[in-house]
C-alpha positions in Angstrom: -2.0 13.8 -1.4 -1.5 10.2 -2.3 -4.2 7.6 -1.5 -2.0 4.9 0.0 -3.4 5.2 3.5 -6.9 4.1 2.3 -5.7 2.0 -0.7 -5.1 -1.2 1.2 -8.5 -2.9 1.5 -11.7 -3.3 -0.4 -14.4 -4.7 -2.6 -16.0 -6.3 -5.6 -16.7 -9.2 -8.0 -17.1 -12.9 -8.5 -17.5 -16.3 -10.3 -16.4 -20.6 -10.4 -17.4 -24.7 -12.6 -18.8 -28.9 -14.3 -18.9 -27.9 -17.9 -15.6 -28.9 -19.4 -13.7 -27.3 -22.3 -11.9 -29.2 -25.0 -8.6 -30.8 -24.3 -5.3 -29.2 -25.2 -5.1 -31.4 -28.3 -8.5 -30.4 -29.5 -7.8 -26.8 -28.8 -4.5 -26.8 -30.7 -6.3 -27.9 -33.8 -8.8 -25.0 -33.5 -6.8 -22.0 -32.5 -6.6 -20.6 -36.0 -10.2 -21.4 -36.9 -12.9 -18.8 -36.6 -15.8 -19.5 -34.2 -18.7 -20.7 -36.3 -22.0 -19.0 -35.9 -24.2 -20.8 -33.4 -21.4 -23.2 -32.3 -20.8 -23.5 -28.5 -18.2 -20.9 -27.6 -15.5 -23.2 -26.3 -12.7 -22.6 -28.8 -9.8 -20.6 -27.8 -8.2 -18.1 -30.2 -6.1 -15.1 -29.1 -6.9 -11.6 -30.3 -6.0 -10.9 -33.9 -5.9 -7.8 -36.2 -8.8 -5.6 -35.6 -9.7 -7.2 -32.3 -9.6 -5.1 -29.0 -8.9 -6.2 -25.5 -9.2 -4.8 -22.0 -6.9 -4.4 -19.0 -9.0 -7.2 -17.4 -7.6 -10.8 -17.9 -11.0 -12.4 -17.3 -12.9 -10.4 -19.8 -10.1 -11.0 -22.3 -10.3 -14.7 -21.6 -14.0 -14.8 -22.2 -13.5 -13.0 -25.6 -10.6 -15.3 -26.5 -13.0 -18.3 -25.9 -15.8 -16.7 -27.8 -18.2 -16.3 -24.8 -18.0 -12.6 -25.5 -17.7 -11.3 -29.1 -14.2 -12.3 -30.2 -13.5 -8.9 -31.6 -14.2 -7.4 -28.2 -16.5 -4.7 -29.6 -20.1 -3.5 -29.0 -20.7 -5.8 -26.1 -24.4 -5.8 -25.0 -26.0 -6.6 -21.7 -27.3 -9.8 -23.2 -23.8 -10.7 -24.2 -22.5 -10.0 -20.7 -25.2 -11.9 -18.9 -24.9 -15.0 -21.1 -21.1 -15.1 -21.1 -20.8 -14.8 -17.3 -23.5 -17.4 -16.8 -22.4 -20.0 -19.4 -18.6 -19.6 -18.7 -18.6 -18.9 -15.0 -22.1 -19.5 -13.6 -22.5 -16.0 -12.3 -26.0 -14.9 -11.5 -27.8 -12.4 -13.6 -28.1 -9.7 -11.0 -24.4 -9.5 -10.6 -23.8 -9.6 -14.3 -26.2 -6.7 -14.9 -24.3 -4.7 -12.3 -21.0 -5.4 -14.0 -22.4 -4.4 -17.3 -23.7 -1.1 -16.0 -20.3 -0.3 -14.6 -18.6 -1.2 -17.9 -21.0 1.2 -19.7 -19.5 4.1 -17.8 -16.3 3.7 -19.8 -17.9 4.2 -23.2 -17.4 7.9 -24.0 -20.5 7.9 -26.3 -23.5 9.6 -24.8 -26.3 7.2 -23.7 -24.3 4.2 -24.7 -25.9 0.8 -24.6 -22.8 -1.2 -25.4 -19.1 -1.1 -24.5 -16.0 -2.4 -26.1 -13.2 -4.0 -24.2 -10.7 -1.3 -25.0 -13.1 1.3 -23.5 -12.1 -0.2 -20.1 -8.5 1.1 -20.6 -9.7 4.7 -20.0 -7.7 5.7 -16.9 -9.3 6.2 -13.5 -12.8 5.1 -14.4 -12.6 1.4 -13.7 -9.0 0.9 -14.8 -6.7 1.9 -12.0 -3.1 2.2 -10.8 -1.6 -0.8 -8.9 -2.9 -3.5 -11.2 -1.9 -7.1 -10.5 -0.7 -7.5 -14.0 -0.5 -4.2 -15.8 1.6 -1.1 -15.8 0.2 2.1 -14.3 -1.1 4.6 -16.8 1.8 6.9 -16.0 4.3 4.5 -17.4 2.5 4.0 -20.8 0.8 0.7 -21.6 -1.8 0.2 -19.0 -3.9 -2.4 -20.9 -1.5 -5.2 -22.0 -0.3 -8.0 -19.7 3.1 -7.2 -18.2 5.1 -10.2 -17.0 7.3 -8.1 -14.7 4.4 -6.7 -12.9 2.7 -10.0 -12.6 5.9 -11.6 -11.3 5.8 -9.0 -8.5 2.3 -10.1 -7.7 2.9 -13.8 -7.7 6.1 -13.6 -5.6 3.7 -13.2 -2.7 2.1 -16.5 -3.4 4.7 -18.9 -1.9 2.6 -22.1 -1.8 0.9 -24.2 -4.5 -2.5 -23.1 -3.0 -3.1 -19.3 -2.6 -4.8 -18.3 0.6 -6.9 -15.2 1.1 -4.0 -13.8 3.3 -1.4 -14.4 0.5 -3.8 -12.9 -2.1 -4.3 -9.8 0.1 -0.6 -9.5 0.7 0.1 -9.5 -3.0 -2.6 -6.8 -3.6 -1.2 -4.6 -0.8 2.3 -5.0 -2.1 1.3 -3.8 -5.6 -0.4 -0.8 -4.1 2.8 0.0 -2.1 5.1 -0.5 -5.1 2.9 1.7 -7.3 2.6 4.4 -4.7 6.4 4.4 -4.3 7.3 4.6 -8.0 4.5 6.4 -9.7 4.5 10.2 -9.1 0.9 10.5 -10.3 -0.3 7.5 -8.3 -4.0 7.7 -7.3 -6.9 5.5 -6.7 -10.5 6.7 -7.2 -13.1 5.3 -4.9 -14.4 3.0 -7.6 -10.9 2.2 -8.9 -10.0 1.2 -5.3 -13.1 -1.1 -5.2 -12.3 -2.7 -8.6 -8.7 -3.1 -7.6 -9.4 -5.2 -4.6 -12.3 -6.8 -6.5 -9.7 -8.4 -8.8 -8.4 -10.3 -5.8 -11.9 -11.4 -4.7 -12.7 -12.3 -8.3 -9.9 -14.7 -9.1 -10.4 -16.5 -5.7 -14.1 -17.0 -6.3 -13.9 -17.7 -10.0 -11.0 -20.2 -9.8 -11.1 -21.4 -6.2 -13.3 -22.3 -3.2 -15.7 -19.5 -2.4 -16.1 -20.7 1.2 -12.5 -21.2 2.3 -10.9 -18.7 -0.1 -8.3 -21.2 -1.3 -7.3 -21.3 -4.9 -4.8 -23.3 -7.0 -1.9 -21.0 -7.8 -1.2 -22.7 -11.1 -4.8 -22.0 -12.3 -4.5 -18.3 -11.4 -1.1 -18.0 -13.1 -2.4 -19.7 -16.2 -5.4 -17.5 -16.6 -3.4 -14.3 -16.1 -0.5 -15.3 -18.4 -2.5 -16.9 -21.2 -5.9 -15.2 -20.9 -7.4 -18.6 -21.2 -9.5 -20.7 -18.8 -7.3 -23.3 -17.1 -9.5 -26.2 -17.9 -6.6 -28.3 -19.2 -5.1 -28.1 -15.7 -8.3 -29.5 -14.2 -10.4 -26.4 -13.5 -14.2 -26.6 -14.1 -16.8 -24.0 -13.4 -18.9 -24.4 -10.2 -22.2 -26.1 -10.4 -23.8 -23.7 -7.9 -24.2 -20.2 -9.2 -22.2 -17.2 -7.9 -24.4 -14.8 -6.1 -24.1 -11.4 -4.5 -24.1 -13.1 -1.1 -21.0 -15.1 -2.2 -19.4 -11.9 -3.3 -20.1 -10.3 0.1 -18.6 -13.2 2.0 -15.4 -13.2 0.0 -15.1 -9.4 0.1 -15.2 -9.6 3.8 -12.5 -12.2 3.9 -10.3 -10.0 1.7 -10.9 -6.9 3.7 -10.2 -8.7 7.0 -6.9 -10.0 5.6 -5.5 -6.6 4.7 -3.1 -4.7 6.9 -5.2 -1.8 8.1 -7.2 -1.6 11.3 -10.9 -2.6 11.2 -11.9 1.0 11.8 -9.8 2.2 8.8 -11.1 -0.5 6.6 -14.7 0.3 7.4 -14.0 4.0 6.7 -12.6 3.1 3.3 -15.7 1.1 2.4 -18.0 3.9 3.5 -15.9 6.5 1.7 -16.4 4.4 -1.5 -20.2 4.4 -0.9 -20.0 1.0 -2.4 -21.7 -2.1 -0.9 -21.3 -5.5 -2.3 -21.9 -4.8 -5.9 -24.6 -2.2 -5.3 -24.3 1.6 -5.1 -26.1 2.9 -2.1 
């Protein structure tokens, strides 16, 4: 039985900025240069031969800028905590949680690191109804897909995305995937991470209190896998906490189309509470 009835609300992750990245002119001169050892990781360079990337635009962005290892391989907890703190001002507790979840995608026994391409393993954290990727059933579930993303952003009619518009886009992707993918499914954790994508881009790029976010910044990050600093974005000065995450998750859940009772049932079924397993 398909999961659509409980795939329309949910949970997860966070981040937003005063530290400014280089200008476009500065970046253009550096794109082909490697990131020097010990140099502040503010360059931008897309993945090259031998590099690996994830189905996650934000993690790819952090690797492209050098906050995470540029090759995307053997990422440690220390790498993760530092990258999320320096680039996005995410608190350590949340970063540790995210790292532990990412470890579950490494097939090696007792793994202590993960690589970005590990995250493409289907129905662990990667899931159907992505905002910007094809479902696993259709082939390439890890690379950015413009057609899929165009479906998503068609539900953002205004220059500023509201929580309601963001939730509408998420729900539309679930409906479209459910209607076209004969193997469509969302695991409990996949459901949580799916809706977490929506909470994440709002908090990372927008206002964590109002839930408003500049549409051009969101589009820029998804399409370029690059922080939209040249468009005016800066990371927030106050850190992103689990409490911030909880507040935004509640806004996203409240904006979905299901009844309150159904939404609460879905959260309980996932046994998943604001970044912590119960």
